[in-house]
C-alpha positions in Angstrom: -13.4 10.0 17.8 -11.7 11.4 14.7 -7.9 11.4 14.7 -7.7 14.9 13.3 -10.3 17.7 13.6 -10.4 21.2 12.2 -13.0 23.1 14.2 -14.1 26.4 12.5 -10.5 27.4 11.8 -9.8 30.9 10.6 -6.4 32.0 9.4 -5.8 35.6 8.4 -2.7 37.1 6.8 -2.6 40.9 6.8 -6.3 40.9 7.5 -7.2 38.6 4.6 -8.7 35.2 5.5 -7.0 32.3 3.8 -8.9 29.8 5.9 -12.4 31.1 6.7 -14.2 28.8 9.2 -12.7 25.5 7.9 -14.2 22.4 9.6 -13.5 18.8 8.7 -12.3 15.5 10.3 -9.8 12.8 9.3 -10.5 9.3 10.6 -7.7 7.0 11.7 -6.4 4.9 8.8 -8.0 6.8 6.0 -6.6 8.6 3.0 -8.1 12.1 2.8 -7.3 14.0 -0.4 -7.6 17.8 -0.3 -8.3 19.4 -3.6 -9.4 22.9 -4.8 -8.3 25.9 -6.8 -4.8 27.4 -6.3 -4.7 29.9 -3.4 -7.6 28.4 -1.5 -5.6 27.3 1.6 -4.7 23.7 0.9 -1.0 23.9 2.0 -1.9 26.3 4.7 -4.2 23.7 6.1 -1.4 21.1 6.3 1.0 23.5 8.1 -1.6 24.0 10.9 -1.4 20.3 11.7 2.3 20.5 12.8 2.0 24.1 14.1 4.1 25.7 11.4 1.1 28.0 11.4 -1.4 28.7 14.2 -5.1 29.6 13.7 -6.3 33.2 14.1 -9.3 31.5 15.7 -10.8 28.0 15.9 -9.0 24.8 16.9 -6.9 22.1 15.3 -7.0 18.9 17.3 -4.8 15.9 16.8 -5.7 12.8 18.8 -7.5 14.9 21.4 -4.6 17.5 21.7 -5.2 21.1 20.8 -2.1 21.6 18.6 -2.1 25.4 18.7 -2.2 25.7 22.5 -0.2 22.7 23.7 3.1 23.1 25.4 6.4 22.6 23.6 7.0 19.1 24.9 3.5 17.9 23.8 4.1 19.6 20.4 7.3 17.7 20.0 5.5 14.4 20.7 2.8 15.3 18.2 5.3 16.2 15.5 7.1 12.9 16.2 3.9 11.1 15.1 3.5 13.0 11.9 5.6 12.7 8.7 5.6 15.5 6.1 6.4 15.1 2.4 7.2 18.5 1.1 6.3 19.5 -2.4 9.9 19.6 -3.7 11.1 16.6 -1.7 13.5 18.9 0.3 16.4 16.5 0.1 19.9 17.8 1.1 22.1 17.7 -2.0 25.3 16.8 -0.1 23.8 13.7 1.6 23.1 10.3 0.0 19.5 9.1 -0.2 20.1 6.9 2.9 21.7 9.8 4.8 18.7 12.0 4.0 16.3 9.3 5.2 18.2 8.8 8.4 18.3 12.5 9.2 15.0 12.7 11.3 16.1 9.7 13.4 19.6 11.2 14.0 18.2 14.7 14.9 15.1 13.7 16.9 15.8 10.4 18.5 18.5 8.6 20.7 18.3 5.4 18.7 21.5 3.5 18.3 23.2 3.4 14.9 22.2 -0.1 14.2 18.5 0.6 14.8 18.7 3.7 12.6 20.2 1.7 9.8 17.5 -1.0 10.1 14.7 1.6 10.0 16.3 3.4 7.0 16.6 0.1 5.1 13.0 -0.8 5.9 11.7 2.7 4.8 13.7 2.5 1.5 12.4 -1.0 0.9 8.8 0.2 1.5 9.2 2.8 -1.3 11.1 0.5 -3.6 14.3 2.5 -3.5 16.8 0.2 -1.8 19.1 0.3 -4.9 19.5 4.1 -4.7 20.6 4.2 -1.0 24.1 5.4 -1.7 23.2 7.8 -4.6 23.0 11.6 -4.2 19.8 13.5 -5.1 21.3 14.9 -8.3 21.9 11.3 -9.4 18.3 10.2 -9.3 15.1 11.2 -11.1 12.4 13.5 -9.8 10.2 10.6 -9.1 12.9 8.8 -7.1 13.5 12.0 -5.2 9.8 12.1 -4.2 10.1 8.5 -3.1 13.2 9.3 -1.0 11.3 12.1 0.6 8.5 9.7 1.3 10.9 7.3 2.9 12.1 10.1 5.1 8.5 10.9 6.1 7.8 7.4 7.3 11.1 6.5 8.8 10.1 7.5 12.3 7.2 5.1 11.9 4.7 7.9 11.9 1.0 7.5 12.6 0.1 10.2 10.0 1.8 11.4 6.8 1.0 14.8 5.3 1.6 15.1 1.5 2.0 18.5 -0.1 1.5 18.0 -3.9 3.3 14.6 -4.0 2.9 14.3 -7.8 3.7 17.9 -8.7 6.1 18.2 -11.7 6.1 14.4 -12.4 5.1 12.7 -15.6 1.8 10.7 -15.7 3.5 7.3 -15.3 5.6 8.4 -12.3 2.5 10.1 -10.8 0.7 6.8 -10.9 3.6 5.1 -9.2 3.7 7.7 -6.4 -0.1 7.5 -5.9 0.2 3.8 -5.7 2.8 4.0 -3.0 0.7 6.4 -1.0 -2.1 3.8 -1.0 0.2 0.9 -0.4 1.8 2.5 2.7 -1.6 3.5 4.0 -2.6 -0.2 3.9 0.6 -2.0 4.9 1.8 0.4 7.6 -1.6 1.5 8.9 -0.8 5.1 8.2 -3.4 7.9 8.1 -2.7 10.1 5.1 -3.7 13.7 4.2 -2.9 14.4 0.6 -3.0 18.0 -0.8 -3.0 17.6 -4.6 -4.0 19.1 -7.9 -4.1 15.5 -9.4 -7.8 14.9 -9.3 -7.6 11.7 -11.2 -5.1 10.4 -8.6 -7.3 11.6 -5.8 -10.2 9.7 -7.2 -8.1 6.6 -7.3 -6.5 6.6 -3.8 -8.8 8.6 -1.6 -11.3 7.2 0.9 -12.7 10.7 1.0 -12.1 13.9 -1.0 -12.3 17.3 0.6 -12.9 20.2 -1.8 -11.8 23.6 -0.5 -12.9 26.9 -2.0 -12.2 30.4 -0.5 -10.8 28.7 2.7 -14.0 26.8 3.4 -15.0 23.1 3.0 -17.4 22.7 0.1 -17.8 19.0 0.4 -16.1 16.0 2.0 -17.2 12.8 0.4 -16.2 9.4 -1.0 -14.9 9.5 -4.6 -18.1 8.1 -6.0 -20.3 10.6 -4.1 -17.9 13.4 -5.0 -18.2 12.9 -8.8 -22.0 12.4 -8.5 -22.6 15.4 -6.3 -25.3 17.9 -7.4 -23.4 20.7 -5.6 -22.8 23.5 -8.2 -19.3 24.3 -6.8 -18.3 20.6 -7.1 -19.7 20.5 -10.7 -17.8 23.7 -11.6 -14.6 22.3 -10.1 -14.9 19.0 -12.0 -15.7 20.8 -15.2 -12.7 23.0 -14.8 -10.5 20.0 -14.3 -11.8 18.6 -17.6 -11.3 22.0 -19.3 -15.1 22.4 -19.7 -17.5 25.2 -18.8 -21.0 25.0 -17.3 
């Protein structure tokens, strides 16, 4: 059974469908990259997984649990298993990197201080950021801020990490570093990753499968090799647009 299932999900805002019958699955332990034109519902899709949004119709299922209809206690348990890396990193400026990473443990668990410190140290080590533990967000680069946000997303030892444009605003070299970390954490920590990205080259490098969304629907969900070789016209148009070409 898939770990995550979207079953014919529709989401309407003011009568307009942003998701329009979206169906796909995510298998345990895989990296699924979600790509597509701007405004096609990629970030909206992520928000449904942690019930920041609920479907107008259809079901979002996490490990057998209907996320939209479960009770608050079950939802809290689901959210505890899912880390979320926001597009801007969302670090608190008045806290050090280590304090930012510790925040989910301090707010959502009863762990003793020593265990929190141990987990923070391990998370920072995983993203190669130990040396910046006592620095403030303004004192580190954009790429380091993303890595700090990633450490915070994994510090609860999550089963799943959701990435919303993890390489947005980063230079190509730093983007390669972040993509490498996503793949590394997937393998070393047995994390399931859902990555919303405009970085197609990165997606082709790190993904087990790539899901192309258009107009709130799934066009294709395929391995990187099958994706680039697809005869589907919408896939071809998307690949050409990414290369600045026209069909």
